[in-house]
Structures are given as structure tokens and as C-alpha cells.
KOLMARRO-525658 format. One record per atom (N, C-alpha, C): residue number from 1; atom name; x negated, y negated, z. Coordinates in nm, 2 decimals. Example, Ala and Ser with C-alpha at 12.3 -4.5 7.8 and 13.67 -1.06 7.14 Angstrom:
<nodes>
<node><seq>1</seq><atom>N</atom><u>-1.32</u><v>0.57</v><w>0.78</w></node>
<node><seq>1</seq><atom>CA</atom><u>-1.23</u><v>0.45</v><w>0.78</w></node>
<node><seq>1</seq><atom>C</atom><u>-1.32</u><v>0.33</v><w>0.78</w></node>
<node><seq>2</seq><atom>N</atom><u>-1.28</u><v>0.22</v><w>0.71</w></node>
<node><seq>2</seq><atom>CA</atom><u>-1.37</u><v>0.11</v><w>0.71</w></node>
<node><seq>2</seq><atom>C</atom><u>-1.29</u><v>0.00</v><w>0.79</w></node>
</nodes>
This chain:
<nodes>
<node><seq>1</seq><atom>N</atom><u>1.61</u><v>-1.14</v><w>6.03</w></node>
<node><seq>1</seq><atom>CA</atom><u>1.51</u><v>-1.20</v><w>5.94</w></node>
<node><seq>1</seq><atom>C</atom><u>1.37</u><v>-1.15</v><w>5.98</w></node>
<node><seq>2</seq><atom>N</atom><u>1.34</u><v>-1.14</v><w>6.11</w></node>
<node><seq>2</seq><atom>CA</atom><u>1.21</u><v>-1.09</v><w>6.15</w></node>
<node><seq>2</seq><atom>C</atom><u>1.19</u><v>-0.95</v><w>6.10</w></node>
<node><seq>3</seq><atom>N</atom><u>1.30</u><v>-0.87</v><w>6.11</w></node>
<node><seq>3</seq><atom>CA</atom><u>1.28</u><v>-0.73</v><w>6.07</w></node>
<node><seq>3</seq><atom>C</atom><u>1.25</u><v>-0.72</v><w>5.92</w></node>
<node><seq>4</seq><atom>N</atom><u>1.31</u><v>-0.80</v><w>5.84</w></node>
<node><seq>4</seq><atom>CA</atom><u>1.28</u><v>-0.80</v><w>5.70</w></node>
<node><seq>4</seq><atom>C</atom><u>1.14</u><v>-0.84</v><w>5.67</w></node>
<node><seq>5</seq><atom>N</atom><u>1.09</u><v>-0.94</v><w>5.74</w></node>
<node><seq>5</seq><atom>CA</atom><u>0.96</u><v>-0.99</v><w>5.73</w></node>
<node><seq>5</seq><atom>C</atom><u>0.86</u><v>-0.88</v><w>5.77</w></node>
<node><seq>6</seq><atom>N</atom><u>0.88</u><v>-0.81</v><w>5.88</w></node>
<node><seq>6</seq><atom>CA</atom><u>0.79</u><v>-0.71</v><w>5.93</w></node>
<node><seq>6</seq><atom>C</atom><u>0.79</u><v>-0.59</v><w>5.83</w></node>
<node><seq>7</seq><atom>N</atom><u>0.91</u><v>-0.55</v><w>5.78</w></node>
<node><seq>7</seq><atom>CA</atom><u>0.92</u><v>-0.44</v><w>5.69</w></node>
<node><seq>7</seq><atom>C</atom><u>0.84</u><v>-0.47</v><w>5.56</w></node>
<node><seq>8</seq><atom>N</atom><u>0.86</u><v>-0.60</v><w>5.51</w></node>
<node><seq>8</seq><atom>CA</atom><u>0.79</u><v>-0.64</v><w>5.39</w></node>
<node><seq>8</seq><atom>C</atom><u>0.64</u><v>-0.64</v><w>5.41</w></node>
<node><seq>9</seq><atom>N</atom><u>0.59</u><v>-0.69</v><w>5.53</w></node>
<node><seq>9</seq><atom>CA</atom><u>0.45</u><v>-0.69</v><w>5.56</w></node>
<node><seq>9</seq><atom>C</atom><u>0.39</u><v>-0.55</v><w>5.57</w></node>
<node><seq>10</seq><atom>N</atom><u>0.47</u><v>-0.45</v><w>5.63</w></node>
<node><seq>10</seq><atom>CA</atom><u>0.42</u><v>-0.31</v><w>5.63</w></node>
<node><seq>10</seq><atom>C</atom><u>0.42</u><v>-0.25</v><w>5.49</w></node>
<node><seq>11</seq><atom>N</atom><u>0.52</u><v>-0.28</v><w>5.42</w></node>
<node><seq>11</seq><atom>CA</atom><u>0.52</u><v>-0.22</v><w>5.28</w></node>
<node><seq>11</seq><atom>C</atom><u>0.40</u><v>-0.27</v><w>5.20</w></node>
<node><seq>12</seq><atom>N</atom><u>0.37</u><v>-0.40</v><w>5.21</w></node>
<node><seq>12</seq><atom>CA</atom><u>0.26</u><v>-0.45</v><w>5.13</w></node>
<node><seq>12</seq><atom>C</atom><u>0.13</u><v>-0.40</v><w>5.18</w></node>
<node><seq>13</seq><atom>N</atom><u>0.12</u><v>-0.38</v><w>5.31</w></node>
<node><seq>13</seq><atom>CA</atom><u>-0.01</u><v>-0.32</v><w>5.37</w></node>
<node><seq>13</seq><atom>C</atom><u>-0.03</u><v>-0.18</v><w>5.31</w></node>
<node><seq>14</seq><atom>N</atom><u>0.08</u><v>-0.10</v><w>5.32</w></node>
<node><seq>14</seq><atom>CA</atom><u>0.06</u><v>0.04</v><w>5.26</w></node>
<node><seq>14</seq><atom>C</atom><u>0.03</u><v>0.04</v><w>5.11</w></node>
<node><seq>15</seq><atom>N</atom><u>0.10</u><v>-0.05</v><w>5.04</w></node>
<node><seq>15</seq><atom>CA</atom><u>0.07</u><v>-0.05</v><w>4.90</w></node>
<node><seq>15</seq><atom>C</atom><u>-0.07</u><v>-0.09</v><w>4.87</w></node>
<node><seq>16</seq><atom>N</atom><u>-0.13</u><v>-0.19</v><w>4.95</w></node>
<node><seq>16</seq><atom>CA</atom><u>-0.27</u><v>-0.23</v><w>4.93</w></node>
<node><seq>16</seq><atom>C</atom><u>-0.36</u><v>-0.12</v><w>4.96</w></node>
<node><seq>17</seq><atom>N</atom><u>-0.33</u><v>-0.04</v><w>5.07</w></node>
<node><seq>17</seq><atom>CA</atom><u>-0.42</u><v>0.07</v><w>5.10</w></node>
<node><seq>17</seq><atom>C</atom><u>-0.43</u><v>0.17</v><w>4.99</w></node>
<node><seq>18</seq><atom>N</atom><u>-0.32</u><v>0.20</v><w>4.93</w></node>
<node><seq>18</seq><atom>CA</atom><u>-0.32</u><v>0.30</v><w>4.82</w></node>
<node><seq>18</seq><atom>C</atom><u>-0.40</u><v>0.25</v><w>4.70</w></node>
<node><seq>19</seq><atom>N</atom><u>-0.39</u><v>0.12</v><w>4.67</w></node>
<node><seq>19</seq><atom>CA</atom><u>-0.46</u><v>0.06</v><w>4.56</w></node>
<node><seq>19</seq><atom>C</atom><u>-0.61</u><v>0.06</v><w>4.58</w></node>
<node><seq>20</seq><atom>N</atom><u>-0.66</u><v>0.04</v><w>4.70</w></node>
<node><seq>20</seq><atom>CA</atom><u>-0.80</u><v>0.03</v><w>4.73</w></node>
<node><seq>20</seq><atom>C</atom><u>-0.86</u><v>0.17</v><w>4.71</w></node>
<node><seq>21</seq><atom>N</atom><u>-0.79</u><v>0.28</v><w>4.75</w></node>
<node><seq>21</seq><atom>CA</atom><u>-0.84</u><v>0.41</v><w>4.73</w></node>
<node><seq>21</seq><atom>C</atom><u>-0.85</u><v>0.44</v><w>4.58</w></node>
<node><seq>22</seq><atom>N</atom><u>-0.76</u><v>0.40</v><w>4.50</w></node>
<node><seq>22</seq><atom>CA</atom><u>-0.76</u><v>0.42</v><w>4.36</w></node>
<node><seq>22</seq><atom>C</atom><u>-0.88</u><v>0.34</v><w>4.30</w></node>
<node><seq>23</seq><atom>N</atom><u>-0.91</u><v>0.22</v><w>4.34</w></node>
<node><seq>23</seq><atom>CA</atom><u>-1.02</u><v>0.15</v><w>4.29</w></node>
<node><seq>23</seq><atom>C</atom><u>-1.15</u><v>0.21</v><w>4.33</w></node>
<node><seq>24</seq><atom>N</atom><u>-1.16</u><v>0.27</v><w>4.45</w></node>
<node><seq>24</seq><atom>CA</atom><u>-1.28</u><v>0.34</v><w>4.49</w></node>
<node><seq>24</seq><atom>C</atom><u>-1.30</u><v>0.46</v><w>4.40</w></node>
<node><seq>25</seq><atom>N</atom><u>-1.19</u><v>0.53</v><w>4.37</w></node>
<node><seq>25</seq><atom>CA</atom><u>-1.20</u><v>0.66</v><w>4.29</w></node>
<node><seq>25</seq><atom>C</atom><u>-1.24</u><v>0.62</v><w>4.15</w></node>
<node><seq>26</seq><atom>N</atom><u>-1.19</u><v>0.51</v><w>4.09</w></node>
<node><seq>26</seq><atom>CA</atom><u>-1.23</u><v>0.47</v><w>3.96</w></node>
<node><seq>26</seq><atom>C</atom><u>-1.38</u><v>0.43</v><w>3.96</w></node>
<node><seq>27</seq><atom>N</atom><u>-1.43</u><v>0.36</v><w>4.06</w></node>
<node><seq>27</seq><atom>CA</atom><u>-1.57</u><v>0.32</v><w>4.07</w></node>
<node><seq>27</seq><atom>C</atom><u>-1.66</u><v>0.45</v><w>4.08</w></node>
<node><seq>28</seq><atom>N</atom><u>-1.62</u><v>0.54</v><w>4.16</w></node>
<node><seq>28</seq><atom>CA</atom><u>-1.69</u><v>0.66</v><w>4.18</w></node>
<node><seq>28</seq><atom>C</atom><u>-1.70</u><v>0.74</v><w>4.05</w></node>
<node><seq>29</seq><atom>N</atom><u>-1.59</u><v>0.75</v><w>3.98</w></node>
<node><seq>29</seq><atom>CA</atom><u>-1.58</u><v>0.82</v><w>3.85</w></node>
<node><seq>29</seq><atom>C</atom><u>-1.67</u><v>0.75</v><w>3.75</w></node>
<node><seq>30</seq><atom>N</atom><u>-1.67</u><v>0.62</v><w>3.74</w></node>
<node><seq>30</seq><atom>CA</atom><u>-1.76</u><v>0.55</v><w>3.65</w></node>
<node><seq>30</seq><atom>C</atom><u>-1.90</u><v>0.57</v><w>3.68</w></node>
<node><seq>31</seq><atom>N</atom><u>-1.94</u><v>0.57</v><w>3.81</w></node>
<node><seq>31</seq><atom>CA</atom><u>-2.08</u><v>0.60</v><w>3.85</w></node>
<node><seq>31</seq><atom>C</atom><u>-2.12</u><v>0.74</v><w>3.81</w></node>
<node><seq>32</seq><atom>N</atom><u>-2.03</u><v>0.84</v><w>3.83</w></node>
<node><seq>32</seq><atom>CA</atom><u>-2.06</u><v>0.98</v><w>3.79</w></node>
<node><seq>32</seq><atom>C</atom><u>-2.08</u><v>0.99</v><w>3.64</w></node>
<node><seq>33</seq><atom>N</atom><u>-1.99</u><v>0.93</v><w>3.56</w></node>
<node><seq>33</seq><atom>CA</atom><u>-2.01</u><v>0.94</v><w>3.42</w></node>
<node><seq>33</seq><atom>C</atom><u>-2.14</u><v>0.87</v><w>3.37</w></node>
<node><seq>34</seq><atom>N</atom><u>-2.17</u><v>0.76</v><w>3.43</w></node>
<node><seq>34</seq><atom>CA</atom><u>-2.30</u><v>0.69</v><w>3.40</w></node>
<node><seq>34</seq><atom>C</atom><u>-2.42</u><v>0.78</v><w>3.43</w></node>
<node><seq>35</seq><atom>N</atom><u>-2.41</u><v>0.85</v><w>3.55</w></node>
<node><seq>35</seq><atom>CA</atom><u>-2.52</u><v>0.94</v><w>3.59</w></node>
<node><seq>35</seq><atom>C</atom><u>-2.53</u><v>1.06</v><w>3.49</w></node>
<node><seq>36</seq><atom>N</atom><u>-2.42</u><v>1.11</v><w>3.45</w></node>
<node><seq>36</seq><atom>CA</atom><u>-2.42</u><v>1.22</v><w>3.36</w></node>
<node><seq>36</seq><atom>C</atom><u>-2.47</u><v>1.18</v><w>3.22</w></node>
<node><seq>37</seq><atom>N</atom><u>-2.44</u><v>1.07</v><w>3.18</w></node>
<node><seq>37</seq><atom>CA</atom><u>-2.49</u><v>1.02</v><w>3.05</w></node>
<node><seq>37</seq><atom>C</atom><u>-2.64</u><v>1.00</v><w>3.05</w></node>
<node><seq>38</seq><atom>N</atom><u>-2.69</u><v>0.95</v><w>3.16</w></node>
<node><seq>38</seq><atom>CA</atom><u>-2.83</u><v>0.92</v><w>3.18</w></node>
<node><seq>38</seq><atom>C</atom><u>-2.91</u><v>1.06</v><w>3.18</w></node>
<node><seq>39</seq><atom>N</atom><u>-2.85</u><v>1.16</v><w>3.25</w></node>
<node><seq>39</seq><atom>CA</atom><u>-2.91</u><v>1.29</v><w>3.26</w></node>
<node><seq>39</seq><atom>C</atom><u>-2.91</u><v>1.35</v><w>3.12</w></node>
<node><seq>40</seq><atom>N</atom><u>-2.81</u><v>1.34</v><w>3.04</w></node>
<node><seq>40</seq><atom>CA</atom><u>-2.80</u><v>1.40</v><w>2.91</w></node>
<node><seq>40</seq><atom>C</atom><u>-2.90</u><v>1.33</v><w>2.82</w></node>
<node><seq>41</seq><atom>N</atom><u>-2.92</u><v>1.20</v><w>2.83</w></node>
<node><seq>41</seq><atom>CA</atom><u>-3.01</u><v>1.13</v><w>2.75</w></node>
<node><seq>41</seq><atom>C</atom><u>-3.16</u><v>1.17</v><w>2.78</w></node>
<node><seq>42</seq><atom>N</atom><u>-3.18</u><v>1.19</v><w>2.91</w></node>
<node><seq>42</seq><atom>CA</atom><u>-3.31</u><v>1.23</v><w>2.96</w></node>
<node><seq>42</seq><atom>C</atom><u>-3.35</u><v>1.37</v><w>2.91</w></node>
<node><seq>43</seq><atom>N</atom><u>-3.25</u><v>1.46</v><w>2.90</w></node>
<node><seq>43</seq><atom>CA</atom><u>-3.27</u><v>1.60</v><w>2.87</w></node>
<node><seq>43</seq><atom>C</atom><u>-3.29</u><v>1.61</v><w>2.72</w></node>
<node><seq>44</seq><atom>N</atom><u>-3.24</u><v>1.52</v><w>2.64</w></node>
<node><seq>44</seq><atom>CA</atom><u>-3.25</u><v>1.53</v><w>2.49</w></node>
<node><seq>44</seq><atom>C</atom><u>-3.39</u><v>1.50</v><w>2.45</w></node>
<node><seq>45</seq><atom>N</atom><u>-3.45</u><v>1.58</v><w>2.36</w></node>
<node><seq>45</seq><atom>CA</atom><u>-3.59</u><v>1.55</v><w>2.32</w></node>
<node><seq>45</seq><atom>C</atom><u>-3.59</u><v>1.43</v><w>2.23</w></node>
<node><seq>46</seq><atom>N</atom><u>-3.69</u><v>1.34</v><w>2.25</w></node>
<node><seq>46</seq><atom>CA</atom><u>-3.70</u><v>1.22</v><w>2.17</w></node>
<node><seq>46</seq><atom>C</atom><u>-3.73</u><v>1.25</v><w>2.02</w></node>
<node><seq>47</seq><atom>N</atom><u>-3.83</u><v>1.33</v><w>2.00</w></node>
<node><seq>47</seq><atom>CA</atom><u>-3.87</u><v>1.37</v><w>1.87</w></node>
<node><seq>47</seq><atom>C</atom><u>-3.88</u><v>1.52</v><w>1.85</w></node>
<node><seq>48</seq><atom>N</atom><u>-3.79</u><v>1.59</v><w>1.92</w></node>
<node><seq>48</seq><atom>CA</atom><u>-3.80</u><v>1.74</v><w>1.92</w></node>
<node><seq>48</seq><atom>C</atom><u>-3.73</u><v>1.80</v><w>1.80</w></node>
<node><seq>49</seq><atom>N</atom><u>-3.69</u><v>1.92</v><w>1.81</w></node>
<node><seq>49</seq><atom>CA</atom><u>-3.63</u><v>1.99</v><w>1.70</w></node>
<node><seq>49</seq><atom>C</atom><u>-3.49</u><v>1.92</v><w>1.66</w></node>
<node><seq>50</seq><atom>N</atom><u>-3.47</u><v>1.92</v><w>1.53</w></node>
<node><seq>50</seq><atom>CA</atom><u>-3.34</u><v>1.87</v><w>1.48</w></node>
<node><seq>50</seq><atom>C</atom><u>-3.28</u><v>1.97</v><w>1.39</w></node>
<node><seq>51</seq><atom>N</atom><u>-3.15</u><v>1.95</v><w>1.37</w></node>
<node><seq>51</seq><atom>CA</atom><u>-3.08</u><v>2.03</v><w>1.27</w></node>
<node><seq>51</seq><atom>C</atom><u>-3.12</u><v>1.96</v><w>1.14</w></node>
<node><seq>52</seq><atom>N</atom><u>-3.18</u><v>2.04</v><w>1.04</w></node>
<node><seq>52</seq><atom>CA</atom><u>-3.23</u><v>1.97</v><w>0.92</w></node>
<node><seq>52</seq><atom>C</atom><u>-3.12</u><v>1.93</v><w>0.83</w></node>
<node><seq>53</seq><atom>N</atom><u>-3.00</u><v>1.98</v><w>0.84</w></node>
<node><seq>53</seq><atom>CA</atom><u>-2.89</u><v>1.94</v><w>0.75</w></node>
<node><seq>53</seq><atom>C</atom><u>-2.83</u><v>1.80</v><w>0.80</w></node>
<node><seq>54</seq><atom>N</atom><u>-2.79</u><v>1.79</v><w>0.92</w></node>
<node><seq>54</seq><atom>CA</atom><u>-2.73</u><v>1.67</v><w>0.97</w></node>
<node><seq>54</seq><atom>C</atom><u>-2.82</u><v>1.58</v><w>1.06</w></node>
<node><seq>55</seq><atom>N</atom><u>-2.94</u><v>1.63</v><w>1.09</w></node>
<node><seq>55</seq><atom>CA</atom><u>-3.04</u><v>1.56</v><w>1.17</w></node>
<node><seq>55</seq><atom>C</atom><u>-3.00</u><v>1.53</v><w>1.31</w></node>
<node><seq>56</seq><atom>N</atom><u>-2.91</u><v>1.61</v><w>1.37</w></node>
<node><seq>56</seq><atom>CA</atom><u>-2.88</u><v>1.60</v><w>1.51</w></node>
<node><seq>56</seq><atom>C</atom><u>-2.99</u><v>1.65</v><w>1.59</w></node>
<node><seq>57</seq><atom>N</atom><u>-3.02</u><v>1.59</v><w>1.71</w></node>
<node><seq>57</seq><atom>CA</atom><u>-3.11</u><v>1.65</v><w>1.80</w></node>
<node><seq>57</seq><atom>C</atom><u>-3.06</u><v>1.78</v><w>1.86</w></node>
<node><seq>58</seq><atom>N</atom><u>-3.15</u><v>1.88</v><w>1.87</w></node>
<node><seq>58</seq><atom>CA</atom><u>-3.11</u><v>2.01</v><w>1.92</w></node>
<node><seq>58</seq><atom>C</atom><u>-3.06</u><v>2.00</v><w>2.07</w></node>
<node><seq>59</seq><atom>N</atom><u>-2.95</u><v>2.07</v><w>2.09</w></node>
<node><seq>59</seq><atom>CA</atom><u>-2.90</u><v>2.09</v><w>2.22</w></node>
<node><seq>59</seq><atom>C</atom><u>-2.92</u><v>2.23</v><w>2.28</w></node>
<node><seq>60</seq><atom>N</atom><u>-2.92</u><v>2.24</v><w>2.41</w></node>
<node><seq>60</seq><atom>CA</atom><u>-2.94</u><v>2.37</v><w>2.47</w></node>
<node><seq>60</seq><atom>C</atom><u>-2.84</u><v>2.48</v><w>2.43</w></node>
<node><seq>61</seq><atom>N</atom><u>-2.72</u><v>2.44</v><w>2.40</w></node>
<node><seq>61</seq><atom>CA</atom><u>-2.61</u><v>2.53</v><w>2.38</w></node>
<node><seq>61</seq><atom>C</atom><u>-2.60</u><v>2.58</v><w>2.23</w></node>
<node><seq>62</seq><atom>N</atom><u>-2.69</u><v>2.54</v><w>2.14</w></node>
<node><seq>62</seq><atom>CA</atom><u>-2.68</u><v>2.58</v><w>2.00</w></node>
<node><seq>62</seq><atom>C</atom><u>-2.71</u><v>2.73</v><w>1.99</w></node>
<node><seq>63</seq><atom>N</atom><u>-2.63</u><v>2.80</v><w>1.92</w></node>
<node><seq>63</seq><atom>CA</atom><u>-2.66</u><v>2.94</v><w>1.90</w></node>
<node><seq>63</seq><atom>C</atom><u>-2.67</u><v>2.98</v><w>1.75</w></node>
<node><seq>64</seq><atom>N</atom><u>-2.67</u><v>2.89</v><w>1.66</w></node>
<node><seq>64</seq><atom>CA</atom><u>-2.69</u><v>2.91</v><w>1.52</w></node>
<node><seq>64</seq><atom>C</atom><u>-2.83</u><v>2.89</v><w>1.48</w></node>
<node><seq>65</seq><atom>N</atom><u>-2.90</u><v>2.99</v><w>1.42</w></node>
<node><seq>65</seq><atom>CA</atom><u>-3.04</u><v>2.97</v><w>1.38</w></node>
<node><seq>65</seq><atom>C</atom><u>-3.07</u><v>3.06</v><w>1.26</w></node>
<node><seq>66</seq><atom>N</atom><u>-3.17</u><v>3.03</v><w>1.19</w></node>
<node><seq>66</seq><atom>CA</atom><u>-3.23</u><v>3.12</v><w>1.09</w></node>
<node><seq>66</seq><atom>C</atom><u>-3.38</u><v>3.11</v><w>1.09</w></node>
<node><seq>67</seq><atom>N</atom><u>-3.44</u><v>3.21</v><w>1.04</w></node>
<node><seq>67</seq><atom>CA</atom><u>-3.59</u><v>3.21</v><w>1.04</w></node>
<node><seq>67</seq><atom>C</atom><u>-3.62</u><v>3.20</v><w>0.89</w></node>
<node><seq>68</seq><atom>N</atom><u>-3.70</u><v>3.10</v><w>0.86</w></node>
<node><seq>68</seq><atom>CA</atom><u>-3.74</u><v>3.07</v><w>0.72</w></node>
<node><seq>68</seq><atom>C</atom><u>-3.89</u><v>3.03</v><w>0.72</w></node>
<node><seq>69</seq><atom>N</atom><u>-3.97</u><v>3.10</v><w>0.64</w></node>
<node><seq>69</seq><atom>CA</atom><u>-4.11</u><v>3.07</v><w>0.63</w></node>
<node><seq>69</seq><atom>C</atom><u>-4.18</u><v>3.09</v><w>0.76</w></node>
<node><seq>70</seq><atom>N</atom><u>-4.13</u><v>3.18</v><w>0.85</w></node>
<node><seq>70</seq><atom>CA</atom><u>-4.20</u><v>3.20</v><w>0.97</w></node>
<node><seq>70</seq><atom>C</atom><u>-4.15</u><v>3.11</v><w>1.08</w></node>
<node><seq>71</seq><atom>N</atom><u>-4.07</u><v>3.01</v><w>1.05</w></node>
<node><seq>71</seq><atom>CA</atom><u>-4.02</u><v>2.91</v><w>1.15</w></node>
<node><seq>71</seq><atom>C</atom><u>-3.88</u><v>2.94</v><w>1.18</w></node>
<node><seq>72</seq><atom>N</atom><u>-3.84</u><v>2.92</v><w>1.31</w></node>
<node><seq>72</seq><atom>CA</atom><u>-3.70</u><v>2.93</v><w>1.35</w></node>
<node><seq>72</seq><atom>C</atom><u>-3.64</u><v>2.79</v><w>1.34</w></node>
<node><seq>73</seq><atom>N</atom><u>-3.53</u><v>2.79</v><w>1.27</w></node>
<node><seq>73</seq><atom>CA</atom><u>-3.46</u><v>2.66</v><w>1.25</w></node>
<node><seq>73</seq><atom>C</atom><u>-3.33</u><v>2.67</v><w>1.31</w></node>
<node><seq>74</seq><atom>N</atom><u>-3.29</u><v>2.57</v><w>1.40</w></node>
<node><seq>74</seq><atom>CA</atom><u>-3.17</u><v>2.57</v><w>1.47</w></node>
<node><seq>74</seq><atom>C</atom><u>-3.07</u><v>2.48</v><w>1.41</w></node>
<node><seq>75</seq><atom>N</atom><u>-2.94</u><v>2.52</v><w>1.42</w></node>
<node><seq>75</seq><atom>CA</atom><u>-2.83</u><v>2.44</v><w>1.36</w></node>
<node><seq>75</seq><atom>C</atom><u>-2.72</u><v>2.41</v><w>1.46</w></node>
<node><seq>76</seq><atom>N</atom><u>-2.65</u><v>2.30</v><w>1.45</w></node>
<node><seq>76</seq><atom>CA</atom><u>-2.55</u><v>2.26</v><w>1.54</w></node>
<node><seq>76</seq><atom>C</atom><u>-2.42</u><v>2.33</v><w>1.51</w></node>
<node><seq>77</seq><atom>N</atom><u>-2.40</u><v>2.39</v><w>1.39</w></node>
<node><seq>77</seq><atom>CA</atom><u>-2.28</u><v>2.45</v><w>1.35</w></node>
<node><seq>77</seq><atom>C</atom><u>-2.30</u><v>2.56</v><w>1.25</w></node>
<node><seq>78</seq><atom>N</atom><u>-2.20</u><v>2.65</v><w>1.23</w></node>
<node><seq>78</seq><atom>CA</atom><u>-2.21</u><v>2.75</v><w>1.12</w></node>
<node><seq>78</seq><atom>C</atom><u>-2.22</u><v>2.68</v><w>0.98</w></node>
<node><seq>79</seq><atom>N</atom><u>-2.15</u><v>2.57</v><w>0.97</w></node>
<node><seq>79</seq><atom>CA</atom><u>-2.15</u><v>2.49</v><w>0.84</w></node>
<node><seq>79</seq><atom>C</atom><u>-2.29</u><v>2.45</v><w>0.80</w></node>
<node><seq>80</seq><atom>N</atom><u>-2.36</u><v>2.39</v><w>0.90</w></node>
<node><seq>80</seq><atom>CA</atom><u>-2.49</u><v>2.34</v><w>0.87</w></node>
<node><seq>80</seq><atom>C</atom><u>-2.59</u><v>2.46</v><w>0.84</w></node>
<node><seq>81</seq><atom>N</atom><u>-2.57</u><v>2.57</v><w>0.91</w></node>
<node><seq>81</seq><atom>CA</atom><u>-2.65</u><v>2.69</v><w>0.88</w></node>
<node><seq>81</seq><atom>C</atom><u>-2.62</u><v>2.74</v><w>0.74</w></node>
<node><seq>82</seq><atom>N</atom><u>-2.50</u><v>2.75</v><w>0.70</w></node>
<node><seq>82</seq><atom>CA</atom><u>-2.46</u><v>2.80</v><w>0.57</w></node>
<node><seq>82</seq><atom>C</atom><u>-2.52</u><v>2.71</v><w>0.46</w></node>
<node><seq>83</seq><atom>N</atom><u>-2.51</u><v>2.58</v><w>0.48</w></node>
<node><seq>83</seq><atom>CA</atom><u>-2.57</u><v>2.48</v><w>0.39</w></node>
<node><seq>83</seq><atom>C</atom><u>-2.72</u><v>2.50</v><w>0.37</w></node>
<node><seq>84</seq><atom>N</atom><u>-2.79</u><v>2.52</v><w>0.48</w></node>
<node><seq>84</seq><atom>CA</atom><u>-2.93</u><v>2.54</v><w>0.48</w></node>
<node><seq>84</seq><atom>C</atom><u>-2.96</u><v>2.67</v><w>0.41</w></node>
<node><seq>85</seq><atom>N</atom><u>-2.89</u><v>2.78</v><w>0.44</w></node>
<node><seq>85</seq><atom>CA</atom><u>-2.92</u><v>2.91</v><w>0.38</w></node>
<node><seq>85</seq><atom>C</atom><u>-2.90</u><v>2.91</v><w>0.23</w></node>
<node><seq>86</seq><atom>N</atom><u>-2.81</u><v>2.83</v><w>0.18</w></node>
<node><seq>86</seq><atom>CA</atom><u>-2.79</u><v>2.82</v><w>0.03</w></node>
<node><seq>86</seq><atom>C</atom><u>-2.91</u><v>2.77</v><w>-0.04</w></node>
<node><seq>87</seq><atom>N</atom><u>-2.98</u><v>2.68</v><w>0.02</w></node>
<node><seq>87</seq><atom>CA</atom><u>-3.10</u><v>2.62</v><w>-0.05</w></node>
<node><seq>87</seq><atom>C</atom><u>-3.20</u><v>2.57</v><w>0.06</w></node>
<node><seq>88</seq><atom>N</atom><u>-3.27</u><v>2.66</v><w>0.12</w></node>
<node><seq>88</seq><atom>CA</atom><u>-3.37</u><v>2.62</v><w>0.23</w></node>
<node><seq>88</seq><atom>C</atom><u>-3.48</u><v>2.53</v><w>0.18</w></node>
<node><seq>89</seq><atom>N</atom><u>-3.52</u><v>2.54</v><w>0.06</w></node>
<node><seq>89</seq><atom>CA</atom><u>-3.63</u><v>2.46</v><w>0.01</w></node>
<node><seq>89</seq><atom>C</atom><u>-3.59</u><v>2.31</v><w>0.01</w></node>
<node><seq>90</seq><atom>N</atom><u>-3.46</u><v>2.28</v><w>-0.01</w></node>
<node><seq>90</seq><atom>CA</atom><u>-3.42</u><v>2.14</v><w>-0.01</w></node>
<node><seq>90</seq><atom>C</atom><u>-3.44</u><v>2.08</v><w>0.13</w></node>
<node><seq>91</seq><atom>N</atom><u>-3.44</u><v>2.16</v><w>0.23</w></node>
<node><seq>91</seq><atom>CA</atom><u>-3.46</u><v>2.10</v><w>0.37</w></node>
<node><seq>91</seq><atom>C</atom><u>-3.59</u><v>2.14</v><w>0.43</w></node>
<node><seq>92</seq><atom>N</atom><u>-3.69</u><v>2.17</v><w>0.34</w></node>
<node><seq>92</seq><atom>CA</atom><u>-3.82</u><v>2.21</v><w>0.39</w></node>
<node><seq>92</seq><atom>C</atom><u>-3.88</u><v>2.10</v><w>0.48</w></node>
<node><seq>93</seq><atom>N</atom><u>-3.95</u><v>2.14</v><w>0.58</w></node>
<node><seq>93</seq><atom>CA</atom><u>-4.02</u><v>2.04</v><w>0.67</w></node>
<node><seq>93</seq><atom>C</atom><u>-4.12</u><v>1.96</v><w>0.60</w></node>
<node><seq>94</seq><atom>N</atom><u>-4.13</u><v>1.84</v><w>0.62</w></node>
<node><seq>94</seq><atom>CA</atom><u>-4.23</u><v>1.75</v><w>0.55</w></node>
<node><seq>94</seq><atom>C</atom><u>-4.36</u><v>1.74</v><w>0.63</w></node>
</nodes>
């Protein structure tokens, strides 16, 4: 009987140790994600350049652009660029 009790106690101890590590990993992952989100929000311009078609704030990785009226206009996707290029006057800056 004592052997069963000791074995059970050891099994529960090892199970609890594994769960605490997982809990710490989840907490660390949540903190990392929160930090990344805060950094992304800080890097985004508050009133900076926007895609004139869908009005998304410009991101650093955008590679679609056109020059119209001497201004460079950036787009989030080829679709938005094509839409703008069909009728640029419709999206003229106000």
C-alpha cells in the first residue's frame, strides 16, 4: 500500500512540474505577442501615408506604388494599384 501511495505521489509531482513549465511558456508567449503588437502600433504612422483606395496605413514592406501628379502614392496590393491607375482623379488628395 505504501508503495502505491509513493508511486502516486511521484507521478503527481512529475505531472505538476510539466504543467508549470507549460504555463510559464504560455505566459512568456503572451508577453512576447503583446510586446510585438505594441512595437507594431508604435511603428505605424498615426496620420502618415495611406493607401488611397482602401485607406490602410502604409507599412514598410509595401512594394506597389505609382507616381501621379509628381507625388508617389503607395498601395497595399496590386489590386489597389490597378484600381487607382484606372481613375487616379477619383482618389486625388484633398
